[in-house]
MDTraj code that builds the backbone (N, CA, C; nanometers):
import mdtraj as md
import numpy as np

residues = "MET GLN LEU TYR VAL ILE ASP TRP SER PHE GLN SER ASN GLU ASP GLN LEU PHE ALA THR ASN GLU PHE CYS GLN TYR LEU ASN GLU GLY LYS LEU ASN GLU SER ILE ASP GLY PHE GLU LEU GLN CYS ILE ALA HIS THR PRO GLN ASN GLY SER GLY VAL ILE VAL CYS LYS VAL ALA ASN VAL SER THR LEU PHE ARG ILE PHE ASN MET TRP ARG LYS ASN PHE ASN ILE SER PHE ASN PHE ARG PRO ALA LEU THR ASN ASP GLU LEU ALA SER SER ASN PHE GLU ASN PRO PHE TRP ASP LYS LYS".split()
xyz = np.array([
    [11.3035, 3.4071, 3.4436],
    [11.3063, 3.4696, 3.5748],
    [11.1804, 3.5561, 3.5881],
    [11.1219, 3.5524, 3.7049],
    [10.9993, 3.6270, 3.7347],
    [11.0345, 3.7569, 3.8068],
    [10.9735, 3.8655, 3.7631],
    [10.9892, 3.9951, 3.8292],
    [10.9010, 3.9978, 3.9537],
    [10.9561, 4.0484, 4.0651],
    [10.8800, 4.0636, 4.1896],
    [10.8966, 4.2050, 4.2429],
    [10.7880, 4.2569, 4.2980],
    [10.7901, 4.3812, 4.3745],
    [10.7630, 4.3402, 4.5187],
    [10.8534, 4.3791, 4.6073],
    [10.8452, 4.3366, 4.7469],
    [10.8343, 4.4605, 4.8348],
    [10.7239, 4.4720, 4.9060],
    [10.7069, 4.5787, 5.0046],
    [10.7521, 4.5238, 5.1392],
    [10.8167, 4.6080, 5.2188],
    [10.8511, 4.5652, 5.3540],
    [10.8145, 4.6741, 5.4519],
    [10.7962, 4.6327, 5.5770],
    [10.7716, 4.7300, 5.6842],
    [10.8208, 4.6723, 5.8159],
    [10.8685, 4.7613, 5.9003],
    [10.9166, 4.7244, 6.0329],
    [10.8012, 4.7284, 6.1317],
    [10.8115, 4.6450, 6.2344],
    [10.7091, 4.6401, 6.3371],
    [10.7351, 4.7423, 6.4479],
    [10.8633, 4.7874, 6.4593],
    [10.8947, 4.8858, 6.5631],
    [11.0112, 4.9737, 6.5181],
    [11.0209, 5.0902, 6.5799],
    [11.1311, 5.1816, 6.5499],
    [11.2653, 5.1226, 6.5910],
    [11.2656, 5.0475, 6.7001],
    [11.3896, 4.9853, 6.7464],
    [11.4394, 4.8832, 6.6439],
    [11.3489, 4.8003, 6.5923],
    [11.3870, 4.7045, 6.4878],
    [11.4406, 4.7771, 6.3650],
    [11.3767, 4.8877, 6.3298],
    [11.4209, 4.9654, 6.2135],
    [11.5622, 5.0177, 6.2348],
    [11.5927, 5.0681, 6.3519],
    [11.7257, 5.1209, 6.3811],
    [11.8319, 5.0119, 6.3690],
    [11.8074, 4.8964, 6.4324],
    [11.9039, 4.7861, 6.4261],
    [11.9212, 4.7345, 6.2836],
    [11.8118, 4.7182, 6.2115],
    [11.8193, 4.6669, 6.0746],
    [11.8881, 4.7664, 5.9821],
    [11.8636, 4.8948, 6.0001],
    [11.9279, 4.9962, 5.9166],
    [12.0786, 4.9933, 5.9368],
    [12.1220, 4.9807, 6.0615],
    [12.2659, 4.9714, 6.0875],
    [12.3259, 4.8478, 6.0209],
    [12.2583, 4.7347, 6.0318],
    [12.3053, 4.6102, 5.9697],
    [12.3068, 4.6228, 5.8177],
    [12.2000, 4.6796, 5.7615],
    [12.1900, 4.6966, 5.6172],
    [12.3038, 4.7847, 5.5656],
    [12.3291, 4.8963, 5.6327],
    [12.4358, 4.9875, 5.5898],
    [12.5727, 4.9203, 5.5979],
    [12.5923, 4.8348, 5.6970],
    [12.7173, 4.7595, 5.7075],
    [12.7302, 4.6639, 5.5874],
    [12.6229, 4.5925, 5.5547],
    [12.6234, 4.5034, 5.4379],
    [12.6527, 4.5830, 5.3115],
    [12.5904, 4.6990, 5.2980],
    [12.6096, 4.7838, 5.1810],
    [12.7540, 4.8287, 5.1695],
    [12.8120, 4.8775, 5.2784],
    [12.9501, 4.9264, 5.2783],
    [13.0514, 4.8152, 5.2529],
    [13.0178, 4.6927, 5.2904],
    [13.1065, 4.5785, 5.2686],
    [13.0876, 4.5157, 5.1305],
    [12.9943, 4.5689, 5.0503],
    [12.9703, 4.5179, 4.9160],
    [12.8910, 4.3884, 4.9107],
    [12.8338, 4.3463, 5.0228],
    [12.7594, 4.2202, 5.0258],
    [12.6334, 4.2252, 4.9397],
    [12.5756, 4.3432, 4.9236],
    [12.4527, 4.3536, 4.8436],
    [12.4817, 4.3446, 4.6943],
    [12.6082, 4.3556, 4.6565],
    [12.6475, 4.3434, 4.5160],
    [12.6908, 4.2018, 4.4808],
    [12.6945, 4.1134, 4.5802],
    [12.7349, 3.9757, 4.5540],
    [12.6299, 3.9055, 4.4695],
    [12.6764, 3.8199, 4.3814],
    [12.5872, 3.7446, 4.2948],
    [12.5242, 3.6282, 4.3721],
    [12.3951, 3.6136, 4.3583],
    [12.3208, 3.5026, 4.4178],
    [12.2518, 3.4301, 4.3031],
    [12.2787, 3.3000, 4.2903],
    [12.2169, 3.2218, 4.1830],
    [12.0650, 3.2345, 4.1879],
    [12.0059, 3.2684, 4.0737],
    [11.8611, 3.2763, 4.0643],
    [11.8015, 3.4041, 4.1190],
    [11.8852, 3.5067, 4.1449],
    [11.8362, 3.6324, 4.2022],
    [11.9083, 3.7499, 4.1376],
    [11.8317, 3.8463, 4.0862],
    [11.8868, 3.9692, 4.0301],
    [11.8181, 4.0885, 4.0961],
    [11.8933, 4.1633, 4.1745],
    [11.8402, 4.2832, 4.2388],
    [11.8323, 4.3951, 4.1360],
    [11.7148, 4.4547, 4.1213],
    [11.6947, 4.5645, 4.0274],
    [11.7027, 4.7000, 4.0990],
    [11.6379, 4.7084, 4.2166],
    [11.6285, 4.8372, 4.2850],
    [11.5818, 4.8164, 4.4286],
    [11.6322, 4.8997, 4.5181],
    [11.5818, 4.9072, 4.6551],
    [11.5497, 5.0541, 4.6825],
    [11.4293, 5.0810, 4.7300],
    [11.3895, 5.2167, 4.7664],
    [11.3461, 5.2169, 4.9127],
    [11.4025, 5.3074, 4.9903],
    [11.3756, 5.3160, 5.1339],
    [11.2861, 5.4360, 5.1639],
    [11.1892, 5.4159, 5.2517],
    [11.1090, 5.5261, 5.3038],
    [11.1200, 5.5212, 5.4564],
    [11.2342, 5.5706, 5.5088],
    [11.2620, 5.5571, 5.6523],
    [11.1661, 5.6338, 5.7427],
    [11.0980, 5.7345, 5.6894],
    [11.0072, 5.8113, 5.7732],
    [10.8921, 5.7274, 5.8273],
    [10.8573, 5.6185, 5.7557],
    [10.7513, 5.5313, 5.8084],
    [10.7977, 5.3861, 5.8232],
    [10.9286, 5.3626, 5.8134],
    [10.9827, 5.2290, 5.8367],
    [10.9431, 5.1264, 5.7326],
    [10.9450, 5.1675, 5.6067],
    [10.9067, 5.0753, 5.5003],
    [10.9951, 5.0968, 5.3787],
    [10.9683, 5.0184, 5.2754],
    [11.0417, 5.0333, 5.1512],
    [10.9940, 4.9336, 5.0481],
    [11.0618, 4.9371, 4.9329],
    [11.0251, 4.8522, 4.8204],
    [11.1526, 4.7959, 4.7577],
    [11.1464, 4.6693, 4.7210],
    [11.2536, 4.6030, 4.6489],
    [11.1951, 4.5541, 4.5172],
    [11.2671, 4.5751, 4.4085],
    [11.2297, 4.5188, 4.2796],
    [11.3429, 4.4245, 4.2402],
    [11.3060, 4.2995, 4.2087],
    [11.4071, 4.2004, 4.1751],
    [11.3488, 4.0977, 4.0798],
    [11.4374, 4.0158, 4.0237],
    [11.3968, 3.9023, 3.9424],
    [11.4500, 3.7773, 4.0098],
    [11.3665, 3.6748, 4.0157],
    [11.4090, 3.5485, 4.0761],
    [11.3644, 3.4311, 3.9892],
    [11.4432, 3.3261, 3.9963],
    [11.4107, 3.2047, 3.9229],
    [11.3035, 3.1246, 3.9951],
    [11.2983, 3.1385, 4.1285],
    [11.2067, 3.0574, 4.2080],
    [11.1697, 3.1371, 4.3326],
    [11.0439, 3.1395, 4.3673],
    [10.9992, 3.2184, 4.4830],
    [11.0652, 3.1716, 4.6125],
    [11.1030, 3.0452, 4.6215],
    [11.1695, 2.9983, 4.7437],
    [11.3025, 3.0694, 4.7655],
    [11.3639, 3.1185, 4.6582],
    [11.4870, 3.1962, 4.6710],
    [11.4613, 3.3229, 4.7519],
    [11.3468, 3.3855, 4.7306],
    [11.3121, 3.5058, 4.8074],
    [11.3032, 3.4754, 4.9564],
    [11.2400, 3.3658, 4.9897],
    [11.2259, 3.3294, 5.1305],
    [11.3620, 3.3039, 5.1946],
    [11.4512, 3.2370, 5.1212],
    [11.5853, 3.2115, 5.1765],
    [11.6625, 3.3413, 5.1964],
    [11.6541, 3.4336, 5.1015],
    [11.7287, 3.5588, 5.1099],
    [11.6756, 3.6481, 5.2213],
    [11.5438, 3.6611, 5.2323],
    [11.4855, 3.7561, 5.3266],
    [11.4548, 3.6971, 5.4640],
    [11.4717, 3.5674, 5.4795],
    [11.4407, 3.5028, 5.6064],
    [11.5233, 3.5593, 5.7219],
    [11.6515, 3.5831, 5.6998],
    [11.7381, 3.6366, 5.8051],
    [11.6879, 3.7728, 5.8542],
    [11.6459, 3.8560, 5.7605],
    [11.5977, 3.9896, 5.7972],
    [11.4651, 3.9798, 5.8726],
    [11.3796, 3.8893, 5.8289],
    [11.2498, 3.8698, 5.8954],
    [11.2697, 3.8191, 6.0381],
    [11.3542, 3.7187, 6.0536],
    [11.3775, 3.6595, 6.1857],
    [11.4474, 3.7551, 6.2824],
    [11.5517, 3.8216, 6.2340],
    [11.6355, 3.9032, 6.3228],
    [11.5819, 4.0436, 6.3488],
    [11.5013, 4.0966, 6.2570],
    [11.4602, 4.2362, 6.2699],
    [11.3099, 4.2565, 6.2620],
    [11.2331, 4.1479, 6.2657],
    [11.0877, 4.1579, 6.2702],
    [11.0319, 4.2447, 6.1568],
    [11.0777, 4.2127, 6.0351],
    [11.0315, 4.2847, 5.9161],
    [10.9249, 4.1997, 5.8471],
    [10.8167, 4.2632, 5.8059],
    [10.7147, 4.1955, 5.7266],
    [10.7419, 4.2213, 5.5795],
    [10.7389, 4.1139, 5.4992],
    [10.7606, 4.1245, 5.3554],
    [10.6348, 4.0816, 5.2822],
    [10.6026, 4.1519, 5.1756],
    [10.4905, 4.1175, 5.0891],
    [10.5461, 4.0979, 4.9481],
    [10.5586, 3.9710, 4.9044],
    [10.6115, 3.9381, 4.7723],
    [10.4983, 3.9402, 4.6709],
    [10.5147, 4.0173, 4.5638],
    [10.4120, 4.0236, 4.4593],
    [10.4761, 4.0051, 4.3225],
    [10.4344, 3.9028, 4.2465],
    [10.4848, 3.8899, 4.1102],
    [10.4355, 4.0069, 4.0263],
    [10.5176, 4.0485, 3.9321],
    [10.4834, 4.1648, 3.8501],
    [10.5195, 4.1383, 3.7047],
    [10.4735, 4.2252, 3.6162],
    [10.5033, 4.2173, 3.4740],
    [10.5867, 4.3370, 3.4316],
    [10.6782, 4.3145, 3.3384],
    [10.7495, 4.4249, 3.2760],
    [10.6557, 4.4903, 3.1749],
    [10.6949, 4.6032, 3.1188],
    [10.6140, 4.6674, 3.0149],
    [10.5931, 4.5743, 2.8967],
    [10.7003, 4.5086, 2.8529],
    [10.6903, 4.4177, 2.7381],
    [10.5975, 4.3006, 2.7668],
    [10.6058, 4.2437, 2.8850],
    [10.5187, 4.1318, 2.9211],
    [10.3722, 4.1741, 2.9256],
    [10.3466, 4.2921, 2.9805],
    [10.2097, 4.3428, 2.9859],
    [10.1546, 4.3651, 2.8456],
    [10.2346, 4.4301, 2.7610],
    [10.1894, 4.4599, 2.6254],
    [10.1640, 4.3322, 2.5463],
    [10.2542, 4.2358, 2.5537],
    [10.2352, 4.1132, 2.4759],
    [10.1167, 4.0325, 2.5281],
    [10.0953, 4.0303, 2.6581],
    [9.9819, 3.9544, 2.7114],
    [9.8490, 4.0207, 2.6772],
    [9.8503, 4.1505, 2.6572],
    [9.7292, 4.2233, 2.6229],
    [9.6836, 4.1916, 2.4805],
    [9.7778, 4.1562, 2.3924],
    [9.7437, 4.1312, 2.2527],
    [9.7400, 3.9836, 2.2157],
    [9.7744, 3.8957, 2.3088],
    [9.7696, 3.7521, 2.2817],
    [9.6255, 3.7031, 2.2802],
    [9.6013, 3.6006, 2.1997],
    [9.4694, 3.5370, 2.2003],
    [9.4520, 3.4607, 2.3299],
    [9.3342, 3.4618, 2.3873],
    [9.3104, 3.3826, 2.5087],
    [9.3370, 3.2344, 2.4820],
    [9.3714, 3.1617, 2.5854],
    [9.4008, 3.0179, 2.5729],
    [9.2837, 2.9420, 2.5130],
    [9.1627, 2.9826, 2.5446],
    [9.0448, 2.9090, 2.4997],
    [8.9944, 2.9552, 2.3638],
    [9.0569, 3.0599, 2.3072],
    [9.0173, 3.1094, 2.1756],
    [9.0783, 3.0192, 2.0685],
    [8.9964, 2.9659, 1.9771],
    [9.0439, 2.8700, 1.8782],
    [9.0815, 2.9370, 1.7467],
    [9.0983, 3.0646, 1.7440],
    [9.1337, 3.1345, 1.6188],
    [9.2741, 3.1086, 1.5795],
])
top = md.Topology()
chain = top.add_chain()
for i, resn in enumerate(residues, 1):
    res = top.add_residue(resn, chain, resSeq=i)
    for name in ("N", "CA", "C"):
        top.add_atom(name, md.element.get_by_symbol(name[0]), res)
traj = md.Trajectory(xyz[None], top)
């Protein structure tokens, strides 16, 4: 599974208001705790003062991200920026590995 950091931002305050109400309803109904094959939610951080936030998750396939976030993008005009990331262990091990082209 690949770690992703996802930044999001709303295009308008009205979209933010509607999406926040919908999100809180999903949260209160436990929908955000439901298991989705190939997706593990690690953290969601909201910065409502500027209509943005960050999601940290692990996914088996990037297309899973598009399927999960498509509804929010379509209905609430949210822009998402998906970025693959490394854990501490992955960063450390890649820093000490021999390059692919090194024949040692």
